[in-house]
N, C-alpha and C positions, 0 to 999 in steps of 0.2 A: 504493498500500498505506498501509497508518494503521498505526500503533502507537501506544499508549501506554503509560506508565507511571508507576502511582499513586507516591504521598510521602509520603503519613503518617507523619510519626513518630508510635513507639509512646510513650508517656507512660504513667510507674508503673505500666510492667508489671509483674506479679506481686504486686497487693496485693489483702490478703484485704478485702472491704467486707464489709458489712455493711450491717441493716435498714434503712433510709433514706440512707444513701449515697449522693452525688448526686455526678458527676460533670459537667466541661463539656465541651463541644464546640462547637466556634467555628472560625471559615475566611471562601472568600469564595465567589463565587457569580458565573461569569461566560459568558456565552452562546456564540453556536456562532464568533462573527469576536475575541475578547477583552473587552467592553468589560462593568461589569458590569450587574450579572441583574439590575438592583429589583423586576423585573418576579414573581419566583420565590418558591419558598418552597422550606424544607430539610426531608423526612420520617425519623422516625429512627425507629427502630421491629425487631420482629424477623426475620432480614438473609430468614429463608426467602418472609414476607408478601409483602418488596420483591418481593425477586427474582423472583418468580414472577408480577407483577403485569404486563398489559401496560402505554405509557406513556400511552394513554387512562386509564386505570383505574386508575392513582397521581395522575391529577392526577382523577379524581372524589374519590381515596383522597385528599386537600391540601383538596379546598374539602368535605369531610362532617364534614373536623378524628373525627374518633375518637376514641375513651380512652385506644382501643392504642400511638396514635399519635401520635409527638409533630410538631406541623408550627408554623414557624420559619420565618415571614416572615425577608426578605432585607432593608435598610436602603439608604436610594440609590447610595450608593459598592460595593456587593455585597458587604456586610460582615453574618455573619450571627453570634449567640453565646445560649448557651441552660443550662442547667444541669436533667439527667434523673438519676432515679433511675439509678443504674448498671446493672441488670435489664433497667432499656428500653431501654439500649444499646450494642445489638447490631448494626443499618447502619443510615447513611443516605447519600437519591438525596436530590439537587436538582430540579427540575421548574417549568415554565414555560407559558405557549403558543407558546412559542418553541424550546423540547427541552428537552430531559432528560440527566443527567447519571449517568457510571460510577456502580453502588455500590457503597460506600465500609464494609468490615469493620471494625468501632471494634475488638470484643474486650471492649466491658464498662469501657474507659480511657477520659481523657483522649485528648481528639483538634483537632486543629488540618488542620484537610479547605482541601484546593485544588480547588473543585466546576465543570467546563469542562460548558454545556449543549449536545446535539447533537439534528440535526436527527430521526437514527435513532439507539434504542439504545445506548445501549456496550455491550457483553456482558465480563465480567471473570469471568476463572479464578481459581477458589479452590485456593490452593497449602496445605499443614501438612509442616511434618518433624518438629516436635516435638524431644525429644530424643533421645542416645545414651548408652548406658553406657560407664563406661568399656574394662569387658573386648564392647561391642558393637565389633565389626567394619561393623558396617553399616545406616546409616537406610530409612528409608520418605518418599518425598517426594510424597505423593499434591497428584495434580489432575483439576480438577473442572471442568467448565463446563455450564450449560443454555442455551438456544438460548431465551432468551423474547422474542424480538421473534415478525416476519411474515415474512421473509427468509431464507433459508438463509446463512448463514460459508463461505463461498469462503478453500480455501487458507488453515485456521490453523495456526501454529504459535507453538509455546510452546518456547526456547532455555533453557540452562542454562548461561549467559553467564559467569558468574563463583564458581570455587567457592574453596575455602580449597588453598593449596600442600600438595599431600601427594594432593589427597581426586580420588577418580574415581567414575567412572558406571560401575556391576559390572553397572547389565541395565536393562529395562523390562517392566512386565507391564501387559498394560492393550488401548485399540482404536487407540493411533495406528501411527502408522510412525518407530521411530525410525530417522534417523542419525547413527550415530555421532562423523562429520569431524566436526561441527561442537556437536556436545549436542544437538539440533532434534527433539522428537515434532511430527511432522505429520497434522495431518488434513484431505483435499480434500474437507470437505464434510460438514458438520452444518444437519443440517434443522432447521427451527423444533416445536419439544417437545423437539428429544433430546438429552441425557447423554454429554455424556460424559466417562471415571471412567480412570484412567493409572496407574500409578506408577513409579516410578523411584528405582531401587536407588541408592543412596547411597553407591563405602565409605569408609572412615573409618579414616587409619593406626592402628597404633599411638604412635605417639610423639607424635598429638592431645593437649594439656594441655585438662585439664577448663577451659570456659568457654560462653563465647557465637558462635557464627560466622554472617556471612553468605555465602547461596548467591545471586546472580543473579540472577534470572527478566526475561527478553524475550521478548513476546508479541503477532504480528502477524495481519494478517486480508487480505484483495484488500477484501471486501467490507464491512466494518465496524472500530468503534471498542472496543478490548478493551482492557483492565487487567489487570493483573499487581503483588500485590509483592513485594518482594523477601523470601529467609522468612531465620529466621533460627534455625537448630540451636540446641543448649547437649548439648554433653558432659558426664557426666554426671563426679565426682570417684568411685576407687576405692574400693567399700565399706571398711571399718571393720572385722574381724574383735571383737566383746563381747570383753567378761574373763569368762569362763568360772568356774563356781561348779565346787567341788571336789565328792564324795558327801561323805552324812556317816561321820565315822570313826566307825569300831565296839569295841564292847566286847570281842569276843569272847574276845579273850587275859586281860583285865582282868575277868572272868567265869567264866574255868578256874582262873585263881590263887587267886578265892576261894570256890573248892567245896569243895573238900576240906575246909569248916566252919568254918574261923576267921571269926568275923562281928566280929573285935573292932576299933577305930575303924582298929589299924595296919593292915586288910583295906582297907579302904572309903578308905583313903586311897591302897594301892595301884593305886583303882580309875581315882581319880578322877585322879588326875595321868600314866594311863596313857592317858588317855580323850582327855587334852588335845596327846598328844605324839606318839600314830601317825599316820600317812601312811591314804591311804585302803586302799595296797595293805598293810598294816599290818609292810611288814618294812624301811623306809629313815626310820626314827624317827630320828631324833639328841636330844638338849641335857640340860641340867641332870633336867627331871623327869624325859627317860624313867632314865636312873638311876638316881636318886633310887629311883623305882616300880619298879624290877628288885631294890633292894637290900633293899628293904623287900619284897617279893614274894619273896625269897629266902630272905631270913629266918623268914617263916613258915611258910615248906616247909619249911625244915629242924627247926623246931622241935616241926611237926606229926611228920612221923617221928621225931624224936626220944621223944617221948608215945608212936608207936605201938611203935618198939623198946624199951620199955621195960614197956610191961604183957604188952609179949609172954616181955620173960627173969624177969618175974614167974609168970607165968602155966608 
């Protein structure tokens, strides 16, 4: 049984790249027995195009040196290094007449790779978990693999080897058979050209604090070298409610005060003072401004009443 775990450390993850920005891809390539593979080349390009090609097609692609793929020659000591436009740094694979390496996903970031050639093309399980909101209690770990070889992959299994403390597996959806005792998803056989897709539902405890957590993954097959990378999940902090804006105060009460025909500066002052201190409901305003406005408005009302009363007596 052969098992391979990728060891690429992410570098400067989450950077915001701009047009023309370059990233550095470097590392080593060894042959099937572990010696430097000076006759190998490393292809860097779009993961879908590299993943779907057979070993022979990748060798032809390396010889053609197409414009949409960066071909890097390996030195006598097995080392290689290059700088590429970040938009092209999606995945990398090494190839020579003696073998082919596993496909490594770069995520458009700087990377240091240790690539080893295999006589039979290694397969790669792609895993993605993403992020979980602080108020969310579950995350989905997506597992996928396409058998781009010429023979079936027998007895394939992917195990969740480690979880953060308090985390657990809540369920599995997809085409694999799940064994809860060892948190392993199994496929008896994956035919050439066949794709598998499985979702592992990860339960996140309420006590999980915001930050990044690692989920350890392990893969094995009875017939093939298969690679998988450990996955990182981010628990996002709870959203903080933003400030609320009260609706504009209305001047209905002030307008009623001056509607009796008093258009003097006193009436205008009463309206302005009231509008500055009345709350949105018009019932709980306090402060000196409100008292002054009430007093002025009251005086204007009394004066108006006295004039009317005087006219009545004269009549």
